[in-house]
C-alpha positions as CSV (number, residue, x, y, z in Angstrom):
1,M,134.1,121.6,64.3
2,S,135.3,118.2,63.5
3,S,132.8,116.2,61.3
4,L,134.2,113.4,63.4
5,R,132.6,111.4,66.8
6,P,132.4,113.5,69.2
7,R,134.3,112.3,72.0
8,A,131.8,112.9,74.6
9,R,128.1,113.7,74.7
10,T,125.9,114.3,78.1
11,A,122.7,115.8,78.5
12,S,121.9,119.0,81.2
13,P,119.1,119.2,83.9
14,D,117.0,121.3,81.4
15,G,117.0,118.3,79.0
16,R,119.2,119.5,76.2
17,E,121.6,117.1,74.2
18,W,125.1,118.4,74.1
19,E,127.8,116.6,71.9
20,I,131.6,118.0,73.3
21,Y,134.5,117.6,70.0
22,A,137.9,118.0,70.5
23,Y,140.3,118.7,66.9
24,R,143.3,120.3,65.4
25,E,143.0,122.7,63.0
26,R,145.6,123.0,60.4
27,V,147.8,125.8,59.7
28,W,146.9,127.6,56.7
29,P,150.2,127.9,54.2
30,E,150.8,131.5,53.0
31,S,149.3,133.2,50.1
32,G,150.8,132.4,47.0
33,R,150.4,129.7,44.4
34,F,147.8,126.0,44.5
35,R,147.6,127.9,48.6
36,K,144.5,125.4,49.1
37,I,145.8,122.5,48.2
38,R,149.0,123.5,50.1
39,H,146.8,123.5,52.8
40,R,145.2,120.2,52.7
41,F,148.8,118.7,53.7
42,A,149.4,121.2,55.8
43,P,150.9,120.4,59.4
44,R,148.1,121.3,62.5
45,A,148.2,123.3,65.0
46,R,149.9,122.6,68.3
47,D,147.0,123.8,70.7
48,W,143.7,122.0,70.3
49,T,140.3,123.4,70.3
50,V,137.9,121.8,72.6
51,E,134.0,122.5,71.6
52,A,130.2,122.3,73.2
53,V,127.8,121.8,70.6
54,S,124.0,121.7,71.3
55,W,121.3,121.9,68.8
56,A,117.9,121.8,69.5
57,P,115.9,123.8,70.2
58,Y,118.2,126.3,68.8
59,P,121.7,126.0,68.3
60,V,124.4,126.6,70.6
61,K,128.1,126.7,70.5
62,H,130.8,127.1,73.3
63,R,134.5,127.1,72.5
64,W,138.3,126.6,73.9
65,A,141.4,127.1,73.2
66,V,143.4,124.4,75.4
67,A,147.0,123.5,75.2
68,A,147.9,119.6,74.4
69,E,148.5,118.2,77.3
70,L,145.3,119.4,79.3
71,K,143.0,118.5,76.6
72,G,141.2,115.8,79.4
73,Q,140.6,117.7,81.7
74,V,139.0,121.0,80.0
75,L,136.9,117.9,78.1
76,A,136.0,116.4,81.8
77,S,135.2,119.2,83.4
78,V,133.3,120.9,80.4
79,E,131.2,117.4,80.5
80,G,130.8,117.5,84.3
81,Q,129.5,121.1,83.9
82,L,127.1,120.8,81.2
83,A,125.6,118.1,82.4
84,R,125.2,120.3,86.1
85,G,123.1,122.9,84.4
86,E,126.3,125.4,84.6
87,H,127.6,127.6,81.9
88,P,131.1,125.8,81.5
89,R,134.3,127.8,82.7
90,P,137.1,125.5,82.3
91,R,140.0,126.5,84.1
92,N,143.7,126.6,81.6
93,A,141.6,126.9,78.6
94,K,140.9,130.6,76.8
95,Q,138.1,130.9,75.6
96,E,137.1,131.8,71.9
97,T,134.3,133.4,70.3
98,V,132.0,131.4,67.5
């Protein structure tokens, strides 16, 4: 999850507050000397990760992998579905396990 601020916040009808993050992960370099240092300067992956997180009363996370050109569409879809109280299932996104 990103340490930066969420891209969107919404509340579902049951009162649960949701934060939606979008970020690109860094690609891990091959094994070898100074691997952790090289990771800090590694390029980011091409695909984006969209993650919806709710912390109370217990943590719930949903995560999807998205192509860069579809990131905005998936963010809007997830935000709308959560606001309507539905389980988010955005099109053009691949569900990831959390």
